[in-house]
N, C-alpha and C positions, 0 to 999 in steps of 0.2 A: 504494499500499500504506499509505503514511504517513497519507493521508487516511482510508482505511478504518479504520486503527488508532485515529485520533483520534475517529471516529464511534463506534467500539465503546466507547472510554473514556468519552465523553460520555453514551452510552446507559446504561452501567453506573452512572455517577454519578447520572443522573436516577432510575433504578430504585431505587438505594440511598436517594436523598433521599425519594422517595415512600414507600418502605417504612418509613423512619424516621418520616416524618410520620404514616403510618397507625398504626404502633406507638405513637407518642406520643399520638395521638388516642384509641386504644383504652385506653391507660393512664389518660388523663384521664377517659374515660367510666367506667372501673372505679372511680375514686376518687370519683365522684359519689355522693351519698346515694341511698338507695332511692327516696325521694320524687322527687328530680330525674330519676332514671332513668325512673320511671313517667310523669312529665310529658313527658319527651322522647319516649318510645316512643309515648305516646298522641298527641302532636302529629304525629309522623311518620305514624301510622296514619290519622288524620283527614285530613291533607294528601294522602295517597295516595288515599283514598276520594273526596275532592273532585276530584282530577285525573281519576280514572277516570270519575266521574260527568260531568264536563265533556266528556270525550272522547265518551262514549256519547250524551250530550245533543246535542252539536254534530252528530254524524254523523246521528242519527235525525231531529233537527229539520230539518237541511239537506235530507234526502231528502223528508221530509213536506211542508215548505213549498214545495219545488221542484215536487213533484207537484201540490200544491194550486194553486199559482200558474199552472202550465201549464194545468190544467183551467179555472181562472177566465179566463185569457187566451184560451183557445180558445173558450169560451162567449161571452165578450164580443165577440170578433172575428167569429165566425160570425154572431152576431145582427146586428152592425153591417153587415157585408158583405151579408148577406141583405136587410136593410132597404134598403140603397142599391141593390142589384140589383132589388128589387121596385119601387123608385122609377123606375129606368130602364125597366123592363118596362111600368110604367104609362104613362110618357111615350110609349113605343113604341106601346102599344095605342091610346092616344088619338089620336096623330098618324096612325096607319094607319087608324083608324076614320073620322077626318075626311077623310083623303085618298081614301078609297074610297066615301064617301057620295055617292049620285047627286044629292041636293039641293045639296050643296056644289059638286059638279062643274058642275051646271046654272047656279048663280049665278055661279061664276067664269068660265064660258063667256060669259055675258052681260056680266060686267065687262070681259072681254078685248076686247069690241067697243066699249066705252065710251071716248070720246076727250076727255071734258071735263076741265077743270082741277080741278074740285071732286071731293072724295073720293066715289067711287061709292056707298059704303055710308052716307054721310051724305045723299046725294041720294035714295037709295032705302032708307029705313029698314026697309021690309018685307023686302027681300032680306037685310039685316043680321040681322034677327030669325030668319030661317030658319036661317042658319049658327049663330047663337048657340044656338038650340034644339038643333041637332045636338050642339054642344059640351056643352051642359048635360046631355044624355042620356048622353054618354060620361063626363063628369067627375063629376057629382053637384053638391053644394052647397058643397064646401070649397075656397075660393079663398085661404086664408091663405098668405101668403109665395110666391105663384105667380100667373102670369097666362098667358093663351092668346090668340094673335094669329093672324089669317088675313090673308094679303097676296096680292093679285092680281098678275099678271105686269106690270101697269101701275102697281104700287105703291099701289093703293087698299087701305085698311087698316081692319080692325075688330078689336076686342079683347073679351075676356071676363074681367073681373076686378071687384074692388070699387071700382075708380076709373074708372067709366064715363064721367065727365065729361071725361077727358083724351083729346085728339085730336092727331094729328101730321099735318104736310103731307107731300107726296110726296118732297120733298127730304130730310126727316128719315128717311123709310123707306129711301131710296136710300143713306143713310150708315150703315146698320146694319152691324155688324162682320162679319156672316157673308155679306153680299150678294155680295162678290166671289167667295168660294168656291163658293157655290151657283149663281151666274149663269154661272160657268165650267163648270158641270155636272161638277165633279170628284166630287161626291157626290150621291146621292139622299137620304140622311139624313146629318146632321152634328151632332156635339156640340161646342159652342163652349167655349173656356176661360172662366174667370171674368173678367168685365169690368164696367164701369159699365152701368147700365140705359140702353140707347139710347132707350127709350120715355119715359124721365123720370118713371116712376111711383114709384120708390123710390130711396133713396140706398145701399141695400145692394148689394154685389156680386152678380151673377147669372150663371147659365149657361143656355144654351138647347139644346133638342133641336129641330132644324129638319128638316123633311121636304118634298120636292117634292110638289106635287099635279098629277097628270097625267091626261089622258084617253088614248085610244088613239093620238092623233096628235101632241099637243104638250103643252108645259108650261103650266099654267094659273095657278100661284102656289105659295104656301108656307104651311105652318102652323108657327108658332114657339111652342113650349111653354117658358116661362121660369120657373126656380125660383131663389129666393134662396139665398145661401150659408148663411143661418141654418138652413135645413132640414138641410143636411149637418152643420153644427155640432151640432145636436141629436142626430143619429145617431152622430157620431164623438166625442162628449164621453164618454169612457170612463174610469172610475176603478177602479183596483185597490187597495183599502184606501185609503191616503192619497196615492197618487201617480197622475198621469195617464198614460194610454196615448198614445204618440206615433203619429200617423197620417200616411201619405203615400199618395195615390192618383195613379196614372199613367194617361194616356190617349195611346195611340200612342207610348209611350216617353218622353213629356214629363210633367213634374210638373203634375198637374191640380188637386190640392187637398191642403192640409196642415193639420195640427192639432197644436199643442203641440210643434212641432219645435224642438229646442234645438241640435243639432249636425248641420248639413247635410253636413259632410265625412264624418262617420261614416255618414250615411244613404247616401251614394254607395257606400261600401265594403259596407254591408249589402245594398244593391240588387244589387250584383254577385255576392254570395256566396249569396243565398238562391235557392231554386227555387220559382217561382210555379206552383201547380197549380190546376186548376179546382175540386178538392174542398177545397183549403186545407190547410195543414199548419203545425204548430208546429216551429220550428227554433231551435237555440241557435247564435249567430254571434258570433265575436270580431272586433271592429273597433277598431283601435288598441290601447289598453291596457285596453279594457273588453269585457265580454260582454253580449250582448243576447239577450233572449227575443223571437223574431220570429214573427209569423203572416203567411204569404204566400199570397195567393189570386189567381186569374186569372179574368176574365170575358171569354172570347173573343168572345161575341156583341156586346159593346160596346167591345171593345179596351181594357178597364180592368184594371189590376193594382193590388192592395191590399197595402200593407206596414204592419203594425201592430206596434210593438215597445216594450219597456221595458228599462231598464238592470237587469241582474240584481242589482246592488248595491242597487237600490231596495228590493226585497223581502227580500234576504238581510240587509240592515241590521237587520231585526227580530231575526234570530238574534244578530247582533253586540251589539245593545242588550241582549237578554235575557242573553247570555253575560256582558256586563259586570255586569249586575245580579247574576247568580249568583256571579260572582267576588267582588263586594263582600259579598254575603250569606254566601258561603262563608268569606271572610276574617273577617267579623264572627263567624260561628258558631265558627270555629276559635279566635279570641281568647277568646270567651265560654267555650268548652269548656275551654281551657287554664286560664282563670282559675278556673273551677269545680273542675277537677281539682286545681289548686294549693291552693285553699281547703280542699277536702275532705281532701286528703292532709295538708295542714298541720294541720288540725283533728284528723285521725286520729293523726298521729305526735307532735304536740306533747304531748298528755296522756300518752302512753306514756313519752316521754323525761322529762317532768317527774315522773311517778310513779316512774320508775326511779331518778332522782336523789334523790327524796324518801325512797324506801324504803331507799336505801343509807345515808342519814344520819338515819334515823328511830330514835327511842328507843322501841322496841316495849313497854317496860315500862309506859309511860304509857297505852297503849291499853286499852280495856275488855276486849278479847279478844286474847290473845296467840296468835299462830300462828307456826309454824316457817317461816322463809324459807329456801328451798333456794338453794344456791350455784349459780346458773345464769346464762347470758347471754341466755336467752330472755325478752325484755322483756314479751311477752304473758303468759307464765307468772308472771312477777313481779307484773304488774298484777293477774292473777287472784287470786294469793295475798294481795296487799295489799288487794284490794277488800273482802273480808269484814271486815277490821279497821276500815276507814274508811267503811263503807256508810252508816250513819246520817248522819254529818256530810256526806258527799259528796252525798247526795240533796238536802239543803237548798241547799248551795253550787252544785251543778250546775244545779238548777232555776232559781235566781235568775240565774246566769250566762247560761244559755240564753235565758231570757226577755229579759233586758237586751240580749244580743247580737242576738237576733232582731229586737227593736224597733229597735235602732240600724241594723242592716243594711237592714231594710225602709224606714226613714225615709231612709237614705242612697241606697238604690236609687231611691226615688221622686223624690228631688231630682235625682239624676244622669239618670234617665230623662226628666224634664221638661226638662233642659238639652240632652241629646243628641239627642232625637228631632227638635225643630225645627231644630237645627243640621244634623243629617243631611239633613233634607228640603231645607233651603236649598242645601246643597252639590249634592244631586242635581238640583234645579231649575236651578242654575247650569250644571251639565254639560249638561243637556238644552238649555238656551238657547244655549250655545256650539255644540253640535252643529247646532242649527237655523241659527245664523249661518253656520257652515261649509258647510252644505248649501244656502246661498242661500235660506234661509227666515227672514228677520229677524222675521216676525210670531211665530214660535215663541219667539224670544228675548224679544220684548215680552210674550207671554203668561206665560212663566216669570217675568219680572221682576215683572209685576203680581201673579202668584200668590204670589211671595215676599213682596211687600209685605203682601198680605192675611194670609199665614201669620205674619209677624212681628207684625202688629197683633193677630191672634187669640191667639197664644201668649204675648204680653206680659202676665204676670199681676201686674206690679208695681203697677198702679193699676186700680181698677174704674171710674174716671171719666176722661174725656179732654176736651180742648177740642173744641167743636163743629167746628172747622176740620178736626181729624184724623178725626172721625167721617164728615164729608162726603167727605174724601179717600178713606176706606175704601169708602164707598158708590159713589163715582165710579169707583174701581178695579174694583169688582164689575160695574158697568154696562158698563165698557169690555171686560171679559172676556166678558160676555154679548153684546156687540156682535160679537165674533168668531164667536159661534155663529149669530146671526141675520143677520150680514153687513149689507147695506144696508137691511134691513127695520126696524132699531131706531134710533130717534132719541131722544136724551136731551138735556134742558136742565136745568142746575143753576145757579140764581141765588140766592145768599144774601148778604144785606147784610153789609158788613165789620164793622159794630158787633156782630154776633152771633158772630164767629169764636172769641172766647176764652171763651164760655160753657161751663161745665163740665156735661157730661151723662154718663149711664151709657153704657158701651161697648155697641155693637151695637143701636142703636135705629133706625137708618135702613136698613142693609143687609137685615135680615130683612123690612122692609116692602117694599123694592124687589123682593126675592126672591118675596114673596107675589104681586106683579103677574104674574110669569112662571108661577107654579105654579097660579094660579087665574084671574086676570082675562084672561090671554092663552091659557089652556089650550084653550078652545073658540072662540077669536076668529077671525074670518075677515078681519080687517083686513089690507090689503096692507102697511101701514106701522104698526109698533108705536111708540108714543110714551110716554115717561115723563118727567115734570117733577118736579124738587125745587126748590121755591120757598121762600125764607125772608125774613122781614122782621121788624123790631122792634129792640129794644135788649136789653142784658143783663138788664134788669129785667122787661120784658114783650115776648114774641116769639111767633111761630108759624112752623111749618114745614109745608108742604103737599107731599104725594106724590100726583101725579095720573097716571092712565093712560087710554088710549082703548080698553081691552079690553071684556069683557062685563060687568064690574062684579060687585057682590055680589048674590046671590039674596036674596029676602025671608027665606028660612029661615036663610041664613048670618048676616044682620044680627040676626035674633032670637036666634040662638044666641050671637053675640058679646055681645049685650046681657045675656043671662043669665050668661055667664062673667064679664063685667066686674062685674056685681052681686055674684056669689059672691066674687070677689077682694076687693071693698070690704068685704063683711061679715066675711071672714076677718081682714082688717087691723084693723077696728074691734074685733073680739072678741079679737084677739091670738092666734088659732088659726093653725096652719100652713097654707100654701097648698098645695093638692093638687099632686102631681107631674105634670109636663107631659112627654109623650113628644115625641120629635123628629119634626118634620114636621107641617105643617098648623096650627101653633099660634103663628105668628110674632107676630100682633097680640096674642093673649092673653098671651104671655110678655112682650112689650115693655110692655104695659099694666101688668102686675104689677110689673115692675122699676121703671117710672117712678113708680107709686103708692107703692112702698116708699121709693124714693130721695128723692122730692120732697115726701112727706107731703101729696099732693093739689094741690101748686102746678102740676104739669105734668100736663095731661090728654091723652087720646088719643081722637079721634073718627073715625068712618068712615061712609061712605055712598056713593051713586051720583051721578054727574054727569048733569045733564039731557041733555047731548048724547051721552052714552054713556061708559062707563068708570067707574072708582071713584076716590074720593079718601080719603086718610087725613091727618088734621091733628093735629100735636103743638103744644100751646099752653101757654105759661106765663103765668099771670095776675099782675097787680100785687097787692101785699099787700092793698090796699084792696078789690079785687074778691073776694079769698078771704074777707075778713071779712064781706062782704055775702052771699055764697053759703053755703048750708049744705052742708058736705061729708058728706052722708049720703044713703041710699037709692040705688036703682039709677040714677035719672036723673042725680044729681050725680056719681056715681062713673063712669058710663060716658060721659056726654055724648051718648048716642044720642037720648034724647027731646028734649033741647034742640036737637040737631042737626037733628032732623026738623022742628021748628017754626021755627027761627031760623037758617037756613043761607044764606049768601051764594052764590047760584047761580053766580057767576063764579069765586069762589075755592074753594068747597067747605068753608069753615070758618065758625065762628059769627061773627056780627057783634059 
């Protein structure tokens, strides 16, 4: 009873404490000004709307993405399983056709009676051609990553693939991995696990579909159809957005093939829980602390079972990422709205309070029009009454004040916007890079780091010129990012003499030219390997930089157009007229030429053309002062450098001699 009494006393004390706090909070709210109450109410309303939106968005997006990913997973899986099934059916058809062909049976019967040490099919090439023709009729002409072998009971051997010069002795045939299984006559047909190629024709792992060849009375030999693992890799390389589908194929209960497996322990749990059906089905399975979306299918004809699965967090991460963005944007919006409400309410109530105080202390006898001021606490009414007396003077003062304040706010906003936006993007890129590192994808962190460098370089408006070393680093960072896109297809070489590193040049003169290579020279190129070279030599007084590629180069029409554009820029500079506005995209060379011409007053020239061996070249060149004095900086040929480049170009470097 004492304990119960103590609990009642403590409960009552807590209730009284909470009640007192609630009353105190309500009292403090009542004491707030109308402006602060409006801001507080508006903040709570916007926060509630954001939370409701987040809940609705998360729920709807979760269902939508889940259904979409399940459909995508099922389509990819069905296609892959069907392709592999068709491959097995094709092997079955070819082996059965060869095993039942009367010409093949006749030749193998003759080989069975042959007792020589030499390979029967080498000694009798006509018999070999008979079987090869049968196989050709069954197979067609596609031998890529596959081979076909017929072996007699006495280990005489012939093959049909693109490596016809390779031959094996009988001891090598006897050592093939499937010989023990087939000679023990456990199987009529047998699918081997992946092993090294016993015939020595390839270094790739292979698997075989082996079938006995028999007549009515005895076994005459075997047909061995061999496929490389690369064929299965092509079939089971499945991507759902940016993450791979993990694949496991079982034969007779044993793991036959795997692709992108990361957690074999989880795979065992998944295998035990899923139901393999001949039609295939999508299931959601929990293994350990994770959920997996799994496609299970069974091919009883070949005793194959397929398990394709992805981690649910892989695609649900998109929702979490978007949710994070929405939270950040919602918080930013809330702060902006609170700021706007505060400013608006402050601007609304401040004049009212000021006018109220001014009216209370105003000597109305000095005004041009005297009006009776009613004794009231209504600030709006007082403002309305006083407005007529001060209208003329307030118009002038108000207009000047509004204009000045608007200009100040706009200027301050633009400064703050220029500071906040890059900083905001840097933070977001850092977050993305950290998430990539945590997800075991360090390349994402590298990409974000490089993109941050480019963003910092781009948004730094302190100087319009930079040392050439920084400009080259910016271009190298861009090419590195493009390397992620083109993977191993892109090769870059950057070689600049150290004496040039401190030369001051306008910003963004190299990266737009390198970008031009991808947008135009590589756009329709069929090169297996893309190459870009940035080569610089010279001194701070006289130097040149070449940007070379192995793409399709410039068309004659493009060079003629560049020549006209360069000439127009030169004419505008000479006459002192404005340079026409240039749209974004497709004008990198023209823009760079104009900026160099204005910056250097003709000392730095830009030339472009095609390399004899294919591809394009662009050359930036600063001449010595003596050379400038000798050349006339006028006309299209001096301004563009194209006509001189056409007649006096070094074929090895792509620049003028």
